[in-house]
C-alpha positions in Angstrom: 219.9 76.0 137.7 218.0 73.0 136.4 214.6 74.0 135.3 212.9 71.4 137.5 214.3 73.5 140.4 212.4 76.6 139.5 209.0 75.2 140.0 209.8 72.8 142.8 208.8 69.7 141.0 212.1 68.3 142.0 211.4 65.9 145.0 213.7 63.4 147.0 211.4 60.5 147.2 213.0 57.1 146.6 216.4 59.2 145.7 218.1 59.9 149.1 221.5 59.7 147.2 220.4 63.3 145.9 220.6 64.8 149.5 224.1 66.1 149.2 223.0 68.5 146.6 220.8 70.5 148.9 221.8 72.7 151.9 220.3 70.3 154.4 219.3 71.8 157.9 221.0 71.0 161.1 218.2 69.0 162.8 217.9 66.4 159.8 221.7 66.1 159.4 222.1 65.4 163.2 219.0 62.8 163.0 220.7 61.0 160.0 224.0 60.9 161.6 222.3 59.3 164.6 221.0 56.4 162.6 223.2 53.5 162.5 221.5 52.1 159.6 221.7 55.1 157.5 224.8 55.3 155.1 225.8 58.9 156.3 229.4 58.7 154.3 227.9 57.2 151.3 224.8 59.4 151.2 225.9 62.7 152.6 229.5 62.9 152.3 229.7 64.6 148.8 228.4 67.8 146.9 228.3 71.1 148.8 227.4 69.8 152.3 230.6 67.5 152.8 232.5 69.8 154.9 229.7 71.1 156.9 228.2 67.6 157.5 231.6 66.3 158.4 232.1 69.3 161.0 228.8 68.2 162.6 229.3 64.7 162.4 232.9 65.1 164.1 231.3 66.4 167.6 228.2 64.2 167.2 227.5 62.0 170.3 227.4 58.9 167.8 230.8 57.3 168.0 230.0 55.9 164.5 229.3 59.5 163.1 232.6 60.9 164.4 234.5 57.9 162.9 232.8 58.7 159.5 233.9 62.3 159.6 237.7 61.2 160.3 238.9 61.3 156.7 237.1 64.6 155.4 238.1 66.3 158.8 241.6 65.0 158.3 241.7 67.1 154.9 239.8 70.1 155.7 239.7 71.0 159.6 242.9 71.0 161.4 241.2 72.0 165.0 238.5 69.3 164.5 241.1 66.7 163.2 243.1 67.4 166.5 239.9 66.8 168.6 239.5 63.5 166.7 242.9 62.3 167.5 242.5 62.5 171.2 238.8 60.7 170.9 238.9 57.8 173.0 236.4 55.7 171.6 237.6 52.5 169.9 235.6 52.8 166.8 236.9 56.5 166.3 240.4 55.4 167.4 240.6 52.9 164.6 239.9 55.3 161.9 242.5 57.7 163.6 245.2 55.1 163.5 244.5 54.3 159.9 244.9 58.0 158.8 248.0 58.3 161.1 249.4 55.4 159.4 248.5 56.9 156.0 250.0 60.3 156.9 253.2 58.9 158.0 253.8 56.8 154.7 256.3 58.5 152.3 254.9 58.6 148.7 257.7 57.7 146.2 258.1 58.2 142.4 257.2 54.7 141.6 253.8 55.0 143.3 253.3 58.4 141.5 253.8 56.5 138.4 251.0 54.2 139.4 248.6 56.7 140.7 246.6 57.1 137.5 243.1 59.3 138.0 244.4 59.7 141.5 247.5 61.4 140.7 246.4 65.0 141.7 244.9 63.9 145.1 248.0 62.1 145.9 250.0 65.0 145.2 247.8 67.3 147.4 247.7 65.0 150.5 250.3 62.4 150.4 253.6 62.8 152.3 255.8 63.2 149.1 259.4 62.1 148.9 261.9 64.9 147.9 262.3 63.1 144.5 258.6 63.5 143.8 258.7 67.2 145.0 261.6 67.7 142.8 259.9 66.0 139.5 256.7 67.9 140.0 258.7 71.4 140.0 260.8 70.4 137.2 257.7 69.3 135.3 256.0 72.6 136.0 252.4 71.5 135.3 250.0 74.2 136.7 247.6 71.6 138.2 250.3 69.4 139.4 252.1 72.3 141.3 249.0 73.7 142.6 248.3 70.4 144.3 252.0 70.6 145.6 251.4 74.0 147.0 248.2 72.8 148.9 250.1 69.7 150.3 250.4 70.2 154.1 253.9 68.2 153.8 255.4 70.6 151.3 258.6 72.1 152.9 258.2 75.6 153.8 260.6 77.2 151.5 259.1 75.7 148.6 255.8 77.1 149.7 257.3 80.6 150.1 258.2 80.4 146.4 254.6 78.9 145.3 253.0 81.9 147.0 254.6 84.1 144.5 254.0 82.0 141.6 252.7 83.9 138.5 249.9 81.5 138.2 246.6 82.2 139.8 245.5 78.7 140.3 249.1 77.7 142.0 248.5 80.7 144.6 245.0 79.4 145.1 246.3 76.0 146.0 248.6 77.6 148.7 245.5 79.5 149.8 244.3 76.2 151.1 247.1 75.5 153.6 246.4 75.7 157.2 249.8 76.5 158.5 250.2 80.0 156.7 251.1 83.0 159.0 249.2 86.3 159.3 250.8 88.0 156.5 250.9 85.4 154.0 247.0 85.3 154.6 246.5 88.9 154.4 248.4 89.0 151.1 246.2 86.0 149.7 243.1 87.8 150.9 243.7 90.8 148.7 245.2 89.1 145.9 244.6 90.6 142.5 242.9 87.4 141.2 239.4 86.3 142.4 240.3 82.6 142.5 242.8 83.2 145.1 240.4 85.4 147.2 237.7 82.8 146.7 240.1 80.0 148.0 240.8 82.1 151.0 237.3 83.1 151.9 236.2 79.3 151.8 238.7 78.3 154.5 236.9 76.5 157.3 239.7 77.3 159.9 239.6 81.1 160.1 237.9 82.4 163.4 235.3 85.1 163.2 238.0 87.9 164.3 240.1 86.5 161.4 237.5 86.9 159.0 236.7 90.5 159.9 240.5 91.4 159.6 240.7 90.0 156.4 237.5 91.3 155.4 235.7 88.1 154.6 232.1 86.9 155.3 231.3 83.4 156.1 231.7 80.8 153.3 228.2 79.6 151.8 229.3 76.1 153.3 229.6 77.4 156.8 226.5 79.5 157.2 224.0 78.6 159.7 221.3 76.9 157.9 217.7 78.0 158.1 215.2 75.6 160.0 212.3 74.7 157.5 209.0 74.5 159.3 208.8 70.8 159.1 212.2 70.1 160.8 211.6 70.8 164.4 209.3 67.6 164.1 212.1 65.2 163.7 212.6 63.2 166.9 214.5 60.1 165.9 216.5 59.0 163.0 213.3 57.1 161.7 211.5 60.1 161.4 214.4 62.0 159.6 214.6 59.1 157.1 210.8 59.4 156.4 211.3 63.2 156.0 214.0 62.7 153.3 211.9 60.6 151.4 208.8 62.3 151.8 207.8 64.1 148.5 205.5 67.1 150.0 208.3 67.9 152.4 211.0 67.5 149.8 209.1 70.2 147.6 208.5 72.4 150.7 212.2 72.3 151.5 213.0 73.1 147.9 210.8 76.3 148.3 212.6 77.3 151.3 215.9 76.8 149.3 214.5 78.6 146.2 213.5 81.5 148.3 216.9 81.6 150.0 218.7 81.8 146.5 216.1 84.4 145.1 214.7 82.2 142.6 211.3 83.4 141.4 
């Protein structure tokens, strides 16, 4: 933890881009999402808040907020993705249609060759051709196979094999899948490697009952956010933006965060 965090000197004034680095409260998130002049995707969709912000944006009254959440929700939250797919608003429909087209396109060997630095992301998300799947398995690179294990389009018989892979990183990749059965989840939740158990604990799609059955608590990103004393004063997006750039409020919020983390 940076030393500047410890004495509360780190302020956000003029540096809204730092907002994603802090566990923002719900009122501030909702108010910023409602502000059409605020670049929520650019300013909030990174760092530890991204999945939490996207989940709130997906059910936000603002259609632009819901549209902005589409790509992140598509990758991380199947339940909310199905909800967005049935959203009738034209702005949301436009984003959903783009993603549906993206999801249906088959990613072939030639495209893999051109992926460059996006290779691992493509292997984890795109609908891979049979030739690409065979090549990844033959090359047997741990990072690439982990992505293949996490890919929702990977055939079930291959996933079953990867769930038993000797490498913890590969099993951790499989733990991200949203189509695993109860027995598969239970086996991963008590895996001998902490990396695999951690991936299971971070899943956003588990119900409270499933978490109890698997012996899991809420992941940090999904825990209810404490409301700082100044947040109830937020009444409109303009006030929220002012709060986000107010040095005194930022320091006060840092004090809340540090107390929550137990930092003296």
